[in-house]
N, C-alpha and C positions, 0 to 999 in steps of 0.2 A: 032802506036805512032804518035802524031802530030808533025810536023816540025817547028811549030810556036816556037820560042825561048821564055822561060820564062822571065816575067818581073822581074827585080830585086826587091826584096822586100824593101818597104819603111823603114826609120829609126824608130825603135821601141821606143815606149815612156818609159821614164826612169822610173823604178820601185820604186814606194814609200817605202822608207826604214820603217820596222817595228820598232815600239818602243820597246825598250828592256824591258824584263819583270822586274816588280818590284821584289824587295827582299821580303824576310820575309814572304812568302806566307803560311808557315806551322806555323806561331807564334800562339800560344793559351793563352787565359787570364791566367795570373799566379797569380796575387793577387786578392783575392775572399772575398767579404763581402756579408752579407744577407741584404735584403731590405723586408720591410713590406709593402704590397699593402693594404691600408685601406678599409675597406667596405664602399661602395657608394650606393646611391639609384640606382634602375634599370634605365638603359639608353635605350631609345626607338631604338636606333640604334644598340647598342652593346649588349644589353641584360643584365643579372644579373652580378652584381660586387661585389662579395663576399670577405671577407678577405682571403688574399694570401701571401704565402712567396716565394720569388725568389733570386736567385743568380746572384750577379753582379761581373764581372771580368774584368780586364784591363792588358794589357801589352804594354811596350814602347821599341822601338829600335832606335838607332841613328848611323849615320855614318857622314862623312864630307858633303856629299851632300843631304841625305834625313834624316828624321825622321819619326816614325809611332806610332801612339797610336791607339790600337785596343781595343774597348769596346764591352762587349758581356753581354746578360741576358739570364741566363739558368733557364728553368721551371722544377721543380722536377716532375718526372713521366710523363712529356710530351715531345714530340720530335716536333721541328719546322724545317720548310724549311731552307736550308743553307744561304738564302739571308735574313732571319728575324732576329731580335733582334741583330744585329751587325752593329757598327759603326766605320769605319776606318778613321783617320784623318792622310793625308800625307802632310808634310811639305818638300818643296824644298828650300833648303837654297841658292842655286844658284840664283833663282829668287825672293826669299823671297815671296812665294806664299804658300798658304795653300790651300789644295783640300779635300773636305768631300765626302766620298765614303760609299755606293754606290750611283751612280749618278741617278740612277732610283727612289731614294727616299728612306728614311727610313721605313721599314715595321716592325712593332711591334706586338707582341702577348703575353698577351691579349690586346685589343685595349682599348683605352681612360682610362688608368688607371696611366698616368703620366710617362710612361716609355720612350717614346720619348723625351720629353722634358728634362727629367732627363739624358738621355745619352749626349744630345747635350749640355746641361749645363756642364757636366764633360769634354766634349772635349773642351769647350771654356776656362775653367778654366786652363786646361793643356797647352793650347796654349798661353793665356795671361801671365801665369809665365814666359815664356821663349821668346816668340817673339810677344808681344804686337802690334810693329810695322810693322809686316808682314800684308798681305791682304789676305782675304779669296777670292778665285775666285768665280765669278759669275757662275751659272748653269741655263739650263733650266729646268723646273719643269715638271714631267710627266703629261700628259694631262688626264690620267685615274682618277686622284683626282679631276677633274673639271666636271666629267659628272654628279655628284650629288652635289646639291648646299650646303647640309650641311657639306659634306666632304671638299669641296672647302673652305668654310669659317673656318672650323676648321683647315685645312692645313695653310691657310694664318694667322690665329691668332697664331699657333704655332711658325711659323716663325718670324713674326713681333714682338711677345713679347719677342723674343731671340734678337732682333736687327737688323733682316734682313730687307731689303726693297724688296717688292714683286711688280713686275710691269707686265702689260698685253699688249700684243701687238695686241689684237683684241677687239672687242666690245663684243663677246660672251664669254669673260672670260676662253678661251679655252688655249691660248698660254701664259704661264706665266714664268717668269724669276726672279731669285734672283740676286740682282746686287752685284758687288764686294764691299767688305766693310773691313775697317781695322780690324784687331783681337780686337784691344784695345776698339772698340766702341760697341761690342756684349756684351750682359748680361749673367751672368753665374748662374742664379736663376731657380728654378723649383718649382713646386707646392707640398710645404711641407705637406699639408693636404691629398694628394693622395698616396704620397710615401715617406718613411722614412728609413734611415739607421738603422740597428738593430744590436748592438754589442753583444758580447758573453755573457756578465753579464746581459744585458736586455732579450736576449733569454733563458738564465737560469733561471731568474725571472720569466719569463711567463710559462715555463716549470712548475717550482715549484707552480706557483699559479694555473695552471691548474690542476696539480696533487692533491692539497689541494682541489680544488672544486670538483674534482671526488670522494675524500674521504668523503665530506661532502654529497654530492649527494647520495652516497653508504649508509651512516648512515641514511639519511632521507629515502632511499627506503627501508632499513631493518625495519625502525620504521613503514613505511606504510605497509609493509608486516606482520609484527606481528599485527598491528591493524586490518588488513584485516583477518588473521587467526582468531583472537579473535571474530570478527563480524561474520565470518562464523561458529564458534563453538557455539556462541550465537543463530545463526539462526538455526542450526540443533537442538538444545535443545528447542527453541521455537516451531519448526515444530513437534517435539516429543510430546510436551505437548499438542499442538493443536490437533494432531491427538489422543491422550489418551482423551481428553475431548470430541472431536466428537465421538469417540466409546463409551464413557460413556453416552454421551447424547443420542446415539441412543439405546443403552441398556435399559437406563431409560424408553425412550420414548416406546419400545417394551414391556418392564416390566409393564407399567402402561397401555397400551393396553390390554395385556394378562389379567390383574388383572379386568380391565372394562368388558371384554367380557366373564368371568368365574364367575361371581357373580350370 
């Protein structure tokens, strides 16, 4: 063992206190409505965009210090990742600040169908009804959206059309940031040609119309099948007649040859 006395340890750096966990982690959407995604032309980046129906849900929670709005889009018959199709709006009443989550950017599926703009518009509507004088915190935008020029321009248009100001810190357009803005200056509109609410009566009318169209198509199909069966029977009768005529012609030709050769 060494006789050298050990040096006293230096003062430890104070530990950074961890932020307390946010409440309402298990909140699930409670108020549900159906949305109609209108059929659109094929997009060169996202592919086919057929008619589709999805479910929109939201839930709100409030306390003295915080408020939460959780928005979600559910795709019937399709599972998505946990970070997709969900938008949280956190309101801090102490600082009068509004924060939009996830910070890494809203990820939606299917893409280019108006879902992202719709969710952001719903969030803006909710916040403006209660705290239009609050301010939405600025945030850095993920650089992955800037790797492709089309996706970058689509992202910037998506934000600016809602009233956000996108600024860049470099000439390569890689480091982008959304500036802080009052809630009351944002716009709560979305593209109604891409996405519409669908009420129960509208859905019932669509089902009734679809059932009526199916019945009409069934009647037309039966008529065509009957007509096809009639044509098939007529064809068989014609084939039998032609066969008889050919047999009679061959017999007559053979008879004439026999008569001519036995005179």
